[in-house]
N, C-alpha and C positions, 0 to 999 in steps of 0.2 A: 190286785190291779196295780198298785203303786210299785211293787217289786218288778213287775213286767215293764212298766213305764221307765223305771230307773235303768233297767238293763237296755231297753231300746235307746234311751238317750246316750248311754255310754257307747253303744256300737253304731249309733247314727241312723238307725232305721229298724223297722220291725222285721224279724225273720220268722221262719216257720217254727223255730224253737221257742219263740216268745208268744206264739199264738195260743195262749193258754185259756181254756174255757172254765167258767165257774157256774155253779148251779144258782138259779134265781127264780123268782116268781114274777110273772108278767101280768099286769092287771089292765084291762081295757073295759071301761064301763062296769058291768056286773060280772064279766067273765074273767076267770083266773086261769093262767096257763103255767105249766112247768116248762122252763126254758134253760138253755145254755147261753152264756153271754161272755163276750170278750171285747177288748178294745180292737178297733180295726184301723186300717190305713198303713201304707208302707212308710210314710214320712211323718216327721214330728208335728206338723200342724194339727194332726188328728188326735194326738194323745199327750203332748208335752204340757199343755195348759190345763187350767181347772176344768174347762168344758171339753169333753172328749167325744170322739165318734165311736159307735158301738155296732157290733154284729150280734144279732139275736137269732138263735136256732130253736124252733119249737120241737120238743122231744116227743117220742112215742108215749102213748098212754095205755095202761093195762085196763082191759074191759072184760068183764065176766059175761059170757054168753052161753046159755044152755049147759052150765056147769064147766065150761072151758074158759080159761083165761087167755085172752088174745092181746097182742100188742098192736095197736093201730096208730098210724101217723095222725097227728093233730095239726090242723091248718088254722092260720090266722088270716081271715079274709082271703082264703084261697092260696096263702103263701106259707112255705115251710121255713124260710129264712128271710129276715129283713135287715137292712142297714139303717141306722140312725146316724146321719152325717151332719157335722157342723155346717150350717147352711152357707157360710161364706166360702167354703171349699168348692161349692157348686155355683158360686156367684148368685146365690139366692134364687131369683126367678129364672135364671138362665137354663138350669137343668130341666124343669118342667116345660119351658117354652120349646127347647130343642126336641124333647120327646114328643110334644104335640105336633110339631112341624114334621118330624121324621115319620111318626106314625101315620099321618095323613098321606105320606108318600109310600106307604107299604112296608116300612122297615120294622123289624122286631124292636120293641122298646120295653123298658121296665115300667111296671106300675108304680106310681109315686104320689106323694102328697106331703104337705107340711103338717107337723104335729107338735104338741107340747109334751115334753118329757119330765116326769118326776122320778127321782131316785130316793127311796125311803121317805117319801112324802115331801121332799125338797124340790122345788121347781128348778129345772135346769135350763129352761127357756125353749126357744124355737129350734126344731130340728127338721131336716129334710129326710123323710122316710122313703126308701126305695127298696124294692125286692131284690134278693140276691139272684145270681145267674144259676138257675136250676130248672128241673123238669116242670114244676107248676107254672113258671113264667112262660115257657114255650107252649104248654098245654092250653093256657088261658088264651093264647093267640092262634090256636089251631095249627101249630107247627110241629113237625116231628121232633121228638125229645132226644136230640143228639148233641154233638160236641160244640162247645163255644171255646174258641182259642183266644188266649192272650199270650204275651211274652214277658220276659222277666225284668225288663227295664234296665238291664245291666249297662248296655251301651248308652242309653239315654242319660243316666246319672253317673257318667264316667268321672266327672270332676268330684262329685260327692264321694265316690268310692276311693279315689286317690287321697282325698282329704283325710279319710279315716283309716287309710292304710290297709284296706281290704286285700287279702291275698289274691293274686291274679289280676290286680287292677291294671297292670301294664298292657294287657291285651284287650281290655274292655272296650276300647273305642273301635276295635275291629269286629266285635261280637254282636250279632243281631239278637242274641238272647235265646234261652231255652224256652220251651213251650209250657204254658200253664193251661191246664184243661179243666173246664167246668162241665157240669151235668153228667156226661157219660164218657168213658174212655173212647178215644178216637178210633174209628175203623180205618182200614187200609186206604179207602178212597179219600177220606178226610185228610189223612197224613200225607198222601201223595199231592193233594191240592196245596197244602201248606208248604210242601217241599218245593213246588213250582214257584211260589212267592219268595221263598228263601233263596232259591237259585238266582232269581232276578235281582234280589236285594244285594247279593254278594257279587254277582256277575251281570251287571246291567247291559244287556245287548238287545238290539231290535227283536231277535228271535225269542229271547227269554221274555221280553215284554209282551209279545203276542201270546205266548203260553200263559203268562200271568193273567192277561185279560180274559183268556178262555176259561179260567177257573173261578173268576169273580163274577158276581151279579153286577154287571158294569154300571147300569143305570143307578142302582142304589149306592154303589161305591162313589160315583160322581156326585151324588146328592150329599153324601157325607163330606166329600172334599169341598163342595160348595159351602157347607156350613163352616168348615175349618177356615176357608177364605173369608167368609163374612165376619167371623169372630177373630180373625188374625191370630190363630193359635197353631202352634206346632205340637200340641199335646196329643195329637192323634197319629203320631208317627208310627210307621211299621217298625216293629222291633220293641215297642213299648206295650205294657199291659193295658194301656188306655185304648188301644185299637183292638176292640173285640170283634172277632170274626166267627159267625155262626155257619156251620156246614149243614146245608139242607140236602139230605140224601135222596129226596124225591127228584131233585134237579141236578145233583152232583156239583153244586156251586157253593162258594163261600160268599157271605154277605155281611156287611158291617152292622154292628149294633151300636148306636150312639151312646157314648159313655164318657163322662168327665171332660166335657167340652169347656174350655176356658175362653174368656173374653179379654183380649189384650189391646191396649191402646195402640192406635195406628202410628207408625213412624212418620217423621217429617220427610225423610228421604230414605229410599227412593220412592217414586210415585206409585209403584205397585207393591203389594204385600206378598205376592206369590213366592218370591225368593228371599223375602226378608223375615228372618226370625233367628233366634240365637243358635240354632243347630242346622239351619238350612233344610230344604225339603228332603224327604226320604226318596229312594230311587223310583218307587211307584209314582209319587207326586211329580218328580222331575221328568220322568218319561211322558207323563200325561201333559204337563205344561209345555214341553218342547214339541209336541205334536199339534199343529195348528187346528186340525179338525176336532181333536179331543178337547183342546182348550176352549174352542168355541162351544162345544156341547156343555162343558162346565159353566161357561159364562151365560149361556141361555138359561140354565137353571137358576143362576144367581139373579139374572134380570127378571125372571118370572116372580121372584120374591120381592125384589126391591123396586122394580119399575112401577110407577103409578099411572102410566099411560099419558102423562101430561105433555110429552114431546111427540106424541104420535097423532096424526090427523085422524079424525073420526072417519069410519067407513061409510058406505052408502046407507042412507036412511038412518043415520045415527048409530050404525053398527060399529063394531070394533075396528080400529085401524090396523094397518099391516106394517 
């Protein structure tokens, strides 16, 4: 682990080459599991300090049955992979709160909880446990076990790449990133839907925006955008690996999965946060905000969360106001 961390620090981030797994035993209560474990997280807050974030994968187990030895997948609480994340990275209670809020609105969310971790008997403290993006996560919510898209963050971390002299950094600010696929390889329909979003991101026109809306589960997308506005975060930009998009083949639509939502202090100026952040809105956000009707739809979702009804007169017979 220390060798991997030293290499990550030297190159400025984790790469696929340093995602090295080690064998370990995972103990929960009286149960013991064989697992693979590695440090997780693209950036140094996850692994540069004494307390690190971890990915744990539960391996297959050999079982003898009627004279035959079978390899069967072993699950931990219905999960094949879990992440143990330094809780400050998810702003402590913010991650579970967002998941509860979005799950109530019908979005796919990860199962999560807070846990205490010990390594070789030594207490490491509080961790945020969340399942990894894979088939059991989707199966647990009764959804088709198909592709979840992310992107490679290249454009989002342009300044960082330049700092470390990464080859090809000169064109990173023009690059929306290559796709990261979770769960299953993408089918043709899923890839075509993502290409529609890429086309609008690279060439934002009214026609391309209409096509982008046609391949998105729009109500769910607006709800995620409302969360981003409420938290004043640009961490869910299209082109980053933090905007997870799940393709539902039964409907032929992409829908967002809430992940890695940050809470950022509001600026003093300007009065709106819609166009205020260090990178500006992505093209899907920008087109949504510039359309008065779509912006109103987003604002109605926001108001349904934060409005307490105090400025609305009561309806007839004490009923709800209008």
